[in-house]
C-alpha positions as MATLAB code, in Angstrom:
seq = 'MLPIETSLAAVAAQVNDTLGRLLPEPSGAERRVLDAMRYATMGGGKRIRPFLVMSSARLFNVAEASALRVAAAIEMLHSYSLVHDDLPAMDDSDLRRGLPSAHKQFDEATAILAGDALQALAFEVLAHEATHGDPAVRVALVSELAKAAGAHGMVGGQMLDLLAETQTDLSIGAITRLQRLKTGALISYSCAAGAILGKAADSLRVALAAYAHDLGLAFQIVDDLLDVEGSAEELGKATNKDTAAGKATFVSILGRERARAQASLLAQQASAHLEPFGAAAGLLRQATRFVVERRA';
ca = [
     -40.906 -108.331  -67.178;
     -40.971 -109.822  -70.461;
     -41.916 -113.573  -71.406;
     -39.502 -115.929  -70.515;
     -39.682 -117.297  -74.397;
     -39.916 -113.500  -75.204;
     -35.928 -112.662  -73.297;
     -34.667 -115.991  -75.199;
     -35.025 -115.585  -78.481;
     -34.038 -111.986  -77.549;
     -29.829 -113.348  -75.927;
     -30.080 -116.533  -79.085;
     -30.429 -113.699  -81.724;
     -28.040 -111.626  -80.077;
     -25.190 -114.437  -79.275;
     -25.833 -116.004  -83.103;
     -24.832 -112.436  -84.084;
     -22.090 -112.181  -82.369;
     -20.992 -116.385  -82.884;
     -20.743 -115.529  -86.482;
     -18.464 -112.148  -85.810;
     -16.496 -114.303  -83.618;
     -16.540 -117.904  -85.852;
     -13.893 -117.918  -89.221;
     -15.698 -117.204  -93.057;
     -14.476 -120.504  -94.509;
     -12.160 -120.162  -97.136;
      -8.428 -121.635  -97.592;
      -6.878 -125.808  -97.743;
      -9.112 -125.372  -93.963;
     -12.553 -124.507  -95.263;
     -14.313 -127.637  -94.898;
     -13.378 -127.617  -90.698;
     -14.439 -123.677  -90.551;
     -17.892 -125.120  -92.004;
     -18.238 -128.188  -89.878;
     -17.375 -125.514  -87.072;
     -19.853 -122.561  -88.149;
     -22.295 -125.234  -89.575;
     -22.625 -127.459  -85.449;
     -22.826 -123.845  -83.550;
     -24.676 -121.730  -86.175;
     -27.760 -123.959  -86.737;
     -30.060 -123.743  -84.313;
     -31.105 -123.888  -80.059;
     -32.216 -122.268  -77.443;
     -28.802 -120.682  -76.358;
     -30.269 -122.158  -72.278;
     -26.263 -121.823  -71.305;
     -25.927 -117.569  -73.316;
     -28.986 -117.705  -71.622;
     -28.444 -117.927  -68.063;
     -24.481 -115.575  -68.779;
     -25.969 -112.686  -69.825;
     -28.838 -112.822  -66.727;
     -26.545 -113.736  -64.226;
     -24.115 -110.815  -65.466;
     -26.780 -108.669  -65.587;
     -27.225 -108.972  -62.110;
     -23.500 -107.182  -61.643;
     -24.262 -104.976  -64.463;
     -21.301 -106.391  -66.354;
     -21.641 -104.556  -69.518;
     -23.373 -106.662  -72.042;
     -20.591 -107.034  -74.567;
     -18.120 -108.582  -72.411;
     -21.316 -110.823  -71.599;
     -22.286 -111.675  -75.053;
     -18.449 -112.862  -75.882;
     -18.532 -115.047  -72.991;
     -22.366 -116.225  -73.365;
     -20.781 -117.148  -77.914;
     -17.762 -119.239  -75.723;
     -19.743 -121.155  -73.858;
     -21.844 -122.370  -76.991;
     -19.174 -123.127  -78.481;
     -17.826 -125.524  -75.767;
     -21.385 -126.364  -75.902;
     -21.750 -127.383  -79.979;
     -18.501 -129.098  -79.471;
     -19.960 -131.163  -76.671;
     -23.130 -131.934  -78.904;
     -20.856 -133.018  -82.375;
     -18.597 -135.824  -80.342;
     -21.493 -136.522  -78.251;
     -23.097 -137.447  -81.287;
     -20.458 -139.212  -82.778;
     -21.148 -143.075  -83.453;
     -18.111 -143.450  -80.930;
     -20.153 -141.854  -78.048;
     -24.240 -141.762  -78.344;
     -24.037 -142.402  -81.716;
     -26.585 -140.156  -82.703;
     -27.891 -138.999  -86.386;
     -29.982 -135.792  -85.332;
     -29.248 -133.223  -83.715;
     -31.558 -129.697  -83.226;
     -33.646 -131.036  -86.134;
     -30.567 -131.115  -88.647;
     -27.429 -134.055  -89.976;
     -25.853 -134.557  -87.489;
     -22.289 -132.808  -88.127;
     -20.284 -136.030  -88.589;
     -23.009 -137.290  -91.027;
     -23.348 -133.248  -92.560;
     -19.644 -133.797  -93.182;
     -17.781 -136.948  -91.814;
     -16.491 -138.727  -88.785;
     -12.600 -137.087  -89.136;
     -13.979 -133.565  -89.827;
     -17.037 -133.387  -86.640;
     -14.071 -134.046  -84.557;
     -11.792 -131.769  -85.639;
     -14.479 -129.394  -85.351;
     -15.147 -130.012  -81.860;
     -11.458 -129.440  -80.977;
     -11.638 -126.332  -83.163;
     -14.001 -124.943  -81.148;
     -13.225 -126.145  -78.277;
      -9.881 -124.147  -78.264;
     -11.998 -121.519  -80.199;
     -13.923 -120.732  -76.954;
     -11.014 -120.482  -74.913;
      -9.439 -117.815  -77.125;
     -12.183 -116.048  -77.359;
     -11.862 -116.137  -72.845;
      -8.397 -115.321  -72.810;
      -8.598 -111.892  -75.387;
      -8.839 -108.565  -73.373;
     -12.270 -107.881  -75.382;
     -13.880 -109.560  -72.690;
     -12.434 -107.661  -69.755;
      -9.787 -105.559  -69.464;
      -8.768 -107.184  -65.864;
      -6.196 -109.427  -66.648;
      -7.208 -111.430  -63.678;
     -10.894 -111.725  -64.656;
      -9.979 -113.125  -67.469;
      -7.518 -116.124  -66.059;
     -11.105 -117.147  -63.865;
     -12.820 -117.624  -66.871;
     -10.751 -119.717  -68.213;
      -9.824 -121.815  -65.677;
     -13.378 -122.067  -64.116;
     -14.294 -123.199  -67.400;
     -11.155 -125.616  -67.518;
     -12.875 -127.148  -64.681;
     -16.553 -127.057  -65.820;
     -15.041 -129.055  -69.145;
     -12.534 -131.379  -67.920;
     -12.218 -134.928  -66.842;
     -13.885 -133.499  -62.770;
     -17.103 -131.621  -65.029;
     -18.425 -132.533  -68.633;
     -15.819 -134.955  -69.554;
     -15.971 -137.176  -66.808;
     -19.452 -136.901  -66.687;
     -19.920 -138.874  -70.073;
     -17.835 -140.698  -69.428;
     -19.404 -141.950  -66.652;
     -22.408 -142.034  -68.760;
     -20.466 -144.399  -71.689;
     -20.317 -146.629  -68.298;
     -23.797 -146.288  -67.361;
     -25.194 -148.571  -69.913;
     -23.144 -151.056  -68.898;
     -24.097 -150.892  -64.588;
     -27.993 -150.225  -65.336;
     -28.103 -150.860  -61.332;
     -27.567 -147.904  -60.838;
     -28.425 -145.473  -57.603;
     -29.993 -142.189  -57.315;
     -27.073 -141.181  -56.047;
     -24.628 -141.895  -58.624;
     -27.428 -140.937  -61.319;
     -27.736 -137.691  -59.962;
     -23.409 -137.429  -59.236;
     -23.347 -138.311  -63.583;
     -25.626 -135.576  -64.672;
     -24.565 -133.069  -62.160;
     -21.274 -133.545  -63.627;
     -22.097 -133.990  -67.385;
     -24.286 -131.681  -67.599;
     -24.682 -129.763  -64.111;
     -21.096 -128.204  -64.827;
     -22.035 -126.127  -68.186;
     -24.909 -124.329  -66.992;
     -23.080 -123.326  -63.192;
     -20.734 -121.682  -65.289;
     -22.830 -119.793  -66.775;
     -23.850 -118.651  -64.070;
     -20.628 -117.888  -62.578;
     -18.928 -116.302  -65.690;
     -21.249 -113.209  -64.853;
     -19.917 -113.301  -61.612;
     -16.897 -113.673  -62.265;
     -17.136 -111.028  -64.914;
     -18.874 -108.572  -62.319;
     -16.078 -109.532  -59.508;
     -19.264 -110.451  -57.570;
     -18.515 -111.128  -52.904;
     -18.152 -114.734  -52.847;
     -22.127 -114.477  -50.915;
     -23.707 -113.714  -54.331;
     -21.088 -116.401  -56.050;
     -22.230 -119.331  -53.825;
     -25.937 -118.479  -53.990;
     -25.691 -118.370  -57.832;
     -24.072 -122.027  -57.861;
     -26.757 -123.908  -55.446;
     -29.136 -121.876  -58.324;
     -27.214 -123.385  -60.509;
     -27.017 -126.735  -59.333;
     -30.685 -127.275  -58.526;
     -31.223 -125.931  -62.316;
     -29.320 -128.370  -64.314;
     -30.868 -131.116  -62.280;
     -34.169 -129.906  -62.825;
     -33.471 -129.775  -66.197;
     -32.001 -133.386  -66.633;
     -34.501 -134.716  -65.435;
     -37.239 -132.726  -68.004;
     -34.641 -134.433  -70.304;
     -34.864 -137.475  -69.437;
     -39.095 -137.712  -69.221;
     -39.158 -135.873  -72.576;
     -37.003 -139.170  -73.757;
     -39.350 -140.752  -73.128;
     -43.309 -138.514  -73.338;
     -41.478 -136.668  -76.745;
     -41.095 -137.411  -80.578;
     -38.393 -136.625  -82.817;
     -40.625 -133.890  -84.345;
     -40.772 -132.392  -81.618;
     -36.750 -131.983  -80.010;
     -34.585 -132.211  -82.427;
     -32.805 -135.399  -82.663;
     -33.873 -139.280  -81.554;
     -35.999 -140.448  -78.915;
     -35.873 -143.131  -76.296;
     -32.327 -143.968  -76.887;
     -32.143 -144.506  -72.776;
     -34.476 -146.775  -72.757;
     -33.091 -149.470  -76.232;
     -29.672 -149.040  -74.422;
     -30.794 -150.577  -71.104;
     -29.180 -146.513  -69.556;
     -30.572 -145.987  -65.674;
     -31.889 -142.334  -65.884;
     -34.232 -140.134  -63.648;
     -36.737 -141.550  -64.832;
     -36.619 -145.585  -65.140;
     -35.539 -145.580  -60.939;
     -37.859 -142.533  -60.006;
     -40.931 -143.390  -62.514;
     -42.512 -140.355  -64.941;
     -44.496 -139.312  -62.695;
     -42.214 -138.652  -59.276;
     -39.238 -137.279  -61.787;
     -41.380 -135.194  -62.420;
     -42.602 -134.124  -59.256;
     -38.635 -133.946  -58.165;
     -38.319 -131.567  -61.029;
     -40.595 -129.040  -59.500;
     -39.241 -129.332  -55.820;
     -35.973 -128.592  -57.568;
     -36.756 -126.146  -59.534;
     -39.164 -124.584  -56.553;
     -35.346 -124.517  -54.567;
     -33.475 -123.575  -57.561;
     -35.287 -119.933  -57.276;
     -35.475 -119.566  -53.545;
     -31.685 -119.219  -54.104;
     -31.994 -116.229  -55.654;
     -33.768 -114.626  -52.312;
     -30.722 -112.382  -52.209;
     -31.019 -110.466  -55.204;
     -34.538 -109.698  -55.309;
     -36.238 -108.762  -57.738;
     -33.097 -108.404  -60.154;
     -33.376 -112.069  -60.974;
     -36.775 -111.802  -61.881;
     -35.758 -113.482  -65.810;
     -33.342 -116.432  -63.536;
     -36.540 -117.107  -61.373;
     -38.199 -117.655  -64.472;
     -36.195 -119.514  -65.929;
     -36.705 -122.359  -63.394;
     -39.946 -122.694  -64.918;
     -39.412 -122.869  -68.649;
     -37.462 -125.433  -68.054;
     -39.429 -127.793  -66.373;
     -42.201 -127.179  -69.055;
     -40.711 -127.398  -71.935;
     -41.611 -130.113  -74.186;
     -38.120 -129.487  -76.365;
];
């Protein structure tokens, strides 16, 4: 089996190629917003969510072309969320992936429109017959992503995150729920998408959901650690923003050592949930190690 870093790079290259074909080439009067869409989406990133889509799809022998379209769609939606998160009204971040944030490179109005358009295009891609021949599968892909991205998923988590700036006494349970929605919902969808494409049995979907739940929390704990331990050069974005805002995080509540231990425990639990898949889930197991050991 290839090292996880090699596999991640290979998936990123495939997904970038797919994104390049799916994102409209800038032309006409709307050229500026199309430029901003491509800037926000094609500017790098680890492509963790597309990697989870591709790896889960392989468990069920899903056609690679179908899985790549779903992987590209989830990256479009993730990129839209980053564009909007960086806005002055949200996290007010000037740097993303080592480059100026979309609203800095263009302007706030264009960034908002680019995010809106990326979200719409993600659903357009999922609904297209090229993604899967079975309309019921396409409906399930669209429906589940809508839930993961909406008020009871990522958007709801972002609302809780904004409120956390004025509620510094949040409990570990409240922080866990916040991050399960803000970060975990899209990670869960990324794993579930392969099972949806493969029309997997309910028991296998449950196993993947449990894996994604623990992986998503481990991912966020490490993000919180990197915010206080990493550098802007490594991360490609500003650091110590949560601390400066007085926001409660896993690290502020647990401390660094306990937070690091909790992330490792969650990664171990995530791997254990993959037992029904045997050796076929090797890449997903490697992903748990990558998540807790990453430096960016």
